[in-house]
C-alpha positions as CSV (number, residue, x, y, z in Angstrom):
1,M,-29.4,-34.5,-4.0
2,T,-25.9,-35.6,-2.8
3,E,-26.7,-34.9,1.4
4,K,-29.6,-35.8,3.2
5,F,-31.4,-33.4,5.4
6,G,-34.7,-33.9,7.3
7,A,-37.2,-32.0,9.6
8,K,-33.7,-31.1,12.4
9,S,-31.5,-30.1,9.9
10,T,-30.9,-25.9,10.4
11,A,-30.5,-23.7,7.3
12,D,-26.6,-23.2,8.2
13,E,-26.6,-27.0,7.7
14,V,-28.0,-26.9,4.5
15,L,-25.8,-24.3,3.6
16,S,-22.8,-25.9,5.5
17,G,-19.4,-25.6,2.7
18,V,-21.8,-24.1,-0.1
19,D,-20.4,-20.3,-1.4
20,L,-22.5,-18.1,-2.3
21,K,-20.5,-15.2,-3.3
22,A,-21.8,-13.5,-6.7
23,K,-25.2,-15.0,-5.7
24,R,-28.2,-12.6,-5.1
25,F,-31.5,-13.5,-3.8
26,L,-34.6,-11.6,-3.3
27,V,-36.5,-12.7,0.0
28,T,-40.2,-11.0,1.3
29,G,-40.5,-10.7,4.6
30,A,-37.1,-10.2,5.9
31,S,-36.9,-8.5,8.6
32,S,-38.7,-11.1,11.2
33,G,-39.0,-14.6,11.5
34,I,-38.1,-17.4,8.8
35,G,-37.4,-14.7,6.4
36,L,-35.2,-12.9,8.8
37,E,-33.1,-16.8,9.5
38,T,-33.6,-16.8,5.8
39,S,-31.5,-13.9,4.6
40,R,-28.9,-14.4,7.9
41,S,-28.2,-17.9,6.7
42,L,-27.7,-16.7,3.1
43,V,-25.7,-13.4,3.6
44,A,-23.8,-15.8,6.1
45,H,-22.6,-17.9,3.6
46,G,-21.1,-14.9,0.8
47,A,-24.8,-14.4,-0.5
48,N,-26.4,-10.7,-1.8
49,V,-29.9,-11.0,-0.3
50,V,-32.6,-8.1,-1.4
51,G,-35.2,-7.7,1.6
52,A,-38.1,-7.0,0.8
53,V,-39.6,-5.3,4.1
54,R,-43.1,-3.3,4.8
55,D,-41.9,-0.8,7.1
56,L,-38.1,-0.2,6.3
57,A,-36.9,2.1,9.8
58,K,-38.0,-0.9,11.8
59,A,-36.5,-3.3,9.5
60,E,-33.6,-1.8,9.5
61,R,-33.2,-2.0,13.6
62,A,-33.7,-5.8,13.2
63,V,-31.4,-6.7,10.6
64,A,-28.6,-5.0,12.2
65,S,-26.9,-8.5,13.1
66,V,-27.5,-9.7,9.6
67,C,-25.7,-7.1,8.2
68,D,-23.0,-7.2,10.3
69,A,-22.8,-11.8,9.2
70,A,-22.6,-10.6,5.8
71,L,-19.7,-7.8,6.2
72,Q,-17.7,-10.9,8.0
73,A,-18.7,-13.4,5.2
74,G,-18.6,-11.0,2.6
75,G,-21.9,-11.0,1.4
76,C,-24.4,-7.6,1.3
77,L,-28.1,-7.2,2.5
78,E,-30.1,-4.5,1.2
79,L,-33.6,-3.5,2.1
80,I,-36.3,-2.2,-0.5
81,E,-39.7,-1.2,0.4
82,L,-42.6,-3.4,0.0
83,D,-46.0,-3.5,1.2
84,L,-47.6,-6.4,-0.1
85,A,-51.6,-5.4,0.6
86,S,-50.5,-1.9,-1.7
87,L,-50.4,-3.2,-5.1
88,Q,-48.9,0.3,-5.5
89,S,-46.3,-0.1,-3.2
90,V,-46.0,-3.8,-5.3
91,R,-46.0,-2.1,-8.9
92,A,-43.3,0.6,-6.6
93,C,-40.9,-2.1,-5.7
94,A,-41.5,-4.7,-8.7
95,D,-40.0,-0.8,-10.9
96,K,-37.4,-0.3,-8.9
97,L,-35.7,-3.4,-9.1
98,L,-36.4,-3.4,-12.6
99,A,-35.0,-0.1,-13.0
100,D,-31.7,-1.1,-11.1
101,G,-31.5,-4.4,-13.3
102,R,-29.4,-7.0,-11.6
103,P,-30.2,-10.3,-11.9
104,F,-31.6,-12.8,-9.0
105,D,-30.3,-16.5,-8.7
106,A,-33.7,-17.0,-6.5
107,I,-36.6,-15.5,-5.5
108,I,-38.2,-16.4,-1.9
109,A,-41.9,-15.5,-1.3
110,N,-41.3,-15.9,2.4
111,A,-43.6,-12.9,3.6
112,G,-47.4,-13.9,5.2
113,I,-50.1,-13.2,7.2
114,M,-51.6,-15.9,9.0
115,A,-55.8,-16.0,10.9
116,T,-56.9,-12.3,10.9
117,P,-59.7,-11.1,11.7
118,F,-61.6,-10.1,8.4
119,G,-60.3,-6.8,6.4
120,R,-59.5,-6.2,2.9
121,T,-56.2,-4.6,1.5
122,V,-56.4,-1.3,-0.3
123,D,-57.2,-2.9,-3.1
124,G,-60.8,-4.4,-1.8
125,F,-59.1,-8.1,-1.7
126,E,-59.9,-10.2,1.3
127,L,-56.6,-9.4,2.9
128,Q,-54.9,-12.9,3.2
129,I,-55.3,-13.7,-0.5
130,G,-54.5,-10.1,-1.0
131,T,-51.2,-10.2,0.8
132,N,-50.0,-13.9,0.8
133,H,-51.3,-14.9,-2.6
134,L,-52.2,-11.6,-5.0
135,G,-49.0,-9.6,-3.7
136,H,-46.7,-11.6,-4.2
137,F,-48.3,-12.8,-8.3
138,A,-48.1,-9.5,-9.1
139,L,-44.6,-8.9,-7.5
140,I,-43.2,-12.2,-9.1
141,T,-44.5,-12.1,-12.7
142,R,-43.4,-8.1,-13.1
143,I,-39.5,-9.1,-11.9
144,E,-39.9,-12.0,-13.7
145,P,-37.3,-11.1,-16.1
146,L,-34.9,-10.5,-13.4
147,L,-34.9,-14.2,-12.7
148,V,-31.5,-16.0,-14.2
149,D,-32.1,-18.6,-16.9
150,N,-31.8,-21.5,-14.1
151,G,-33.2,-20.0,-11.4
152,R,-35.4,-20.6,-9.0
153,L,-39.0,-19.5,-6.9
154,V,-39.8,-20.8,-3.9
155,A,-43.0,-20.0,-2.5
156,L,-43.8,-20.5,1.4
157,S,-47.3,-22.5,1.4
158,S,-48.5,-24.2,4.8
159,Q,-49.7,-27.4,6.0
160,A,-53.0,-25.1,6.6
161,H,-53.2,-25.5,2.5
162,R,-54.9,-29.2,3.5
163,V,-58.2,-26.6,5.5
164,A,-59.1,-25.3,2.0
165,D,-58.9,-25.6,-1.6
166,V,-59.1,-22.0,-3.7
167,D,-62.7,-21.0,-4.3
168,L,-62.3,-19.2,-7.8
169,N,-65.9,-18.3,-7.3
170,D,-65.6,-16.3,-3.9
171,P,-61.9,-15.3,-3.3
172,N,-62.8,-12.1,-1.6
173,F,-65.6,-13.8,0.8
174,E,-68.6,-11.6,-0.3
175,H,-71.1,-14.5,-0.5
176,Q,-70.2,-16.7,2.4
177,A,-69.0,-16.4,6.5
178,Y,-65.4,-15.1,6.9
179,D,-63.6,-18.0,8.7
180,P,-60.2,-17.1,9.4
181,F,-58.7,-19.6,8.8
182,V,-60.0,-21.1,5.8
183,A,-59.0,-17.7,4.5
184,Y,-55.8,-18.5,5.6
185,G,-55.7,-22.3,4.1
186,R,-57.4,-20.6,0.7
187,S,-53.8,-18.4,0.4
188,K,-51.8,-20.9,1.1
189,T,-53.3,-23.2,-1.3
190,A,-52.9,-20.0,-3.6
191,N,-49.4,-20.0,-3.2
192,A,-48.5,-23.5,-4.3
193,L,-50.6,-23.4,-7.2
194,F,-49.0,-20.2,-8.3
195,A,-45.4,-22.1,-8.3
196,L,-47.0,-25.2,-9.9
197,K,-48.0,-22.9,-12.6
198,F,-45.0,-20.4,-12.6
199,D,-43.1,-23.9,-12.8
200,R,-44.8,-25.0,-16.2
201,R,-44.6,-21.5,-17.5
202,H,-41.2,-20.5,-17.3
203,R,-39.3,-24.4,-17.3
204,H,-38.3,-23.7,-20.9
205,R,-35.5,-21.4,-19.5
206,G,-34.4,-24.0,-16.7
207,V,-36.4,-21.9,-13.8
208,R,-38.4,-23.8,-11.7
209,A,-40.5,-23.1,-8.8
210,A,-41.4,-25.0,-6.3
211,S,-43.7,-24.2,-2.7
212,V,-42.3,-25.3,0.8
213,M,-44.3,-26.0,3.9
214,P,-41.4,-24.6,6.6
215,G,-42.8,-26.5,9.5
216,N,-44.8,-25.2,12.5
217,S,-42.2,-22.3,14.9
218,L,-42.6,-20.0,17.5
219,T,-42.5,-16.8,15.0
220,D,-44.7,-13.6,14.9
221,L,-47.0,-14.9,12.4
222,P,-49.2,-15.9,14.8
223,R,-49.9,-12.4,16.4
224,H,-53.4,-12.2,16.1
225,F,-54.0,-15.3,18.7
226,S,-54.2,-15.4,22.1
227,Q,-51.9,-17.1,24.6
228,E,-55.2,-19.5,25.6
229,D,-56.5,-19.5,21.5
230,L,-52.8,-20.6,20.5
231,Q,-52.7,-23.4,23.6
232,G,-56.0,-24.5,22.0
233,L,-55.0,-24.8,18.7
234,F,-51.6,-27.3,19.6
235,E,-54.0,-29.2,21.1
236,T,-56.7,-29.4,18.9
237,V,-53.4,-30.6,16.3
238,G,-52.9,-32.8,18.8
239,K,-55.9,-34.5,19.4
240,A,-56.2,-34.0,15.3
241,R,-52.8,-36.2,14.9
242,A,-53.1,-38.3,17.0
243,D,-57.0,-39.4,16.4
244,A,-55.6,-40.3,13.1
245,G,-52.3,-42.7,14.4
246,L,-50.5,-39.9,13.7
247,P,-47.2,-38.8,15.5
248,P,-47.8,-35.5,17.8
249,P,-46.9,-32.6,16.2
250,Q,-43.5,-30.7,16.7
251,L,-42.1,-27.2,16.6
252,K,-39.5,-26.5,15.7
253,E,-36.6,-23.7,16.0
254,I,-36.4,-20.7,13.5
255,P,-33.3,-22.5,12.0
256,Q,-35.0,-25.8,11.5
257,A,-37.9,-23.6,9.6
258,A,-35.8,-21.6,7.4
259,A,-33.8,-24.7,6.3
260,T,-36.2,-26.0,3.5
261,S,-36.2,-22.4,1.9
262,V,-32.9,-22.5,1.3
263,W,-32.1,-25.8,0.6
264,A,-35.0,-25.4,-2.6
265,A,-33.5,-22.1,-3.2
266,V,-30.2,-22.9,-3.4
267,V,-29.4,-27.2,-2.6
268,A,-31.9,-29.5,-4.1
269,D,-32.0,-30.6,-7.1
270,K,-34.2,-28.6,-9.2
271,A,-35.6,-31.2,-11.3
272,E,-36.7,-32.7,-8.5
273,I,-38.6,-30.4,-6.8
274,G,-40.0,-28.5,-9.9
275,G,-43.7,-28.3,-9.4
276,R,-44.0,-29.8,-6.0
277,Y,-44.9,-29.4,-2.5
278,L,-41.7,-29.5,-0.3
279,E,-41.6,-30.3,3.9
280,D,-38.2,-31.3,6.3
281,C,-36.1,-30.6,3.3
282,S,-37.2,-33.0,0.9
283,V,-40.3,-33.4,-1.5
284,A,-43.8,-34.0,0.4
285,P,-46.4,-37.0,-0.8
286,I,-49.2,-36.6,-1.9
287,I,-51.8,-37.6,1.1
288,D,-55.0,-36.8,0.3
289,T,-56.8,-37.4,3.6
290,D,-59.4,-34.9,4.9
291,N,-57.2,-34.4,8.0
292,P,-56.0,-30.8,8.2
293,F,-53.2,-31.7,10.8
294,A,-52.0,-34.4,9.0
295,D,-48.9,-34.5,6.7
296,G,-47.9,-34.2,3.0
297,A,-50.3,-32.2,0.3
298,R,-53.5,-32.8,-1.0
299,A,-53.8,-33.8,-4.2
300,Y,-55.4,-30.4,-5.6
301,L,-52.6,-28.4,-5.1
302,F,-51.3,-30.3,-8.4
303,D,-54.4,-29.4,-10.5
304,V,-53.4,-27.3,-13.1
305,E,-56.3,-26.3,-14.4
306,K,-56.9,-24.9,-11.0
307,A,-54.0,-23.1,-11.4
308,S,-54.4,-21.8,-14.7
309,L,-57.7,-19.9,-13.8
310,L,-56.4,-18.8,-10.3
């Protein structure tokens, strides 16, 4: 890797001087937050982006400015409907992409939900594991032939993976009390384990996969929190980090939160990031303390046997 980026780098800084004309990307959750900024930065550097969104009409309004940026740079943004909480929708999206047949240089599995009240997908799975992991798993494994040789998969995980490992015996909370943060943590661990296994399964053709902690930012992801709950969470995180002798948590601006995704998808040395967990535009160290608000990766993100079982 020729240039060092960090926590304060933005997606545009990471892609500075990079010409993405003729490159094609799939970004899920492209109509808001980090996914919208990821898509904007890619098309502003000439890329063709397919943005997978749940609500096409709403998304078309949200991405109007991104389309303008694409036109100026010679890029393109297309939208495709995808509800990750419905396997029927996932299959329909995948089949449409397969029928189109155009390949992708990278897939960025960005979409997700966080700490929701208990619910189930239309197929009966716990909502967070069903949306964040299973929907992406079904989509990406189905369209994997469209990922070019030497392509990349970027799966957005989270610092919240530190809260909980996956539970393969009771993934849908049928035999235990539901905890929204535990469910979220398990789903984010699942995202990382999926990237680990995908990397091992497809590296024979040069495809590499990594999971990404984008950084904490004020998007609509915590929409199920009241302002009081959100403030309480920030205070809890701050105290936990202080007790561990760590610096206070830093909120990122959304362009900074999108930086590690585009770094992993375009700029980073794929041999260095393959199968790894990334944060702040670098490979994160394994820090196996029980503190859920520490930096770095828990060791269970690299359990190949568990990844295979998952």
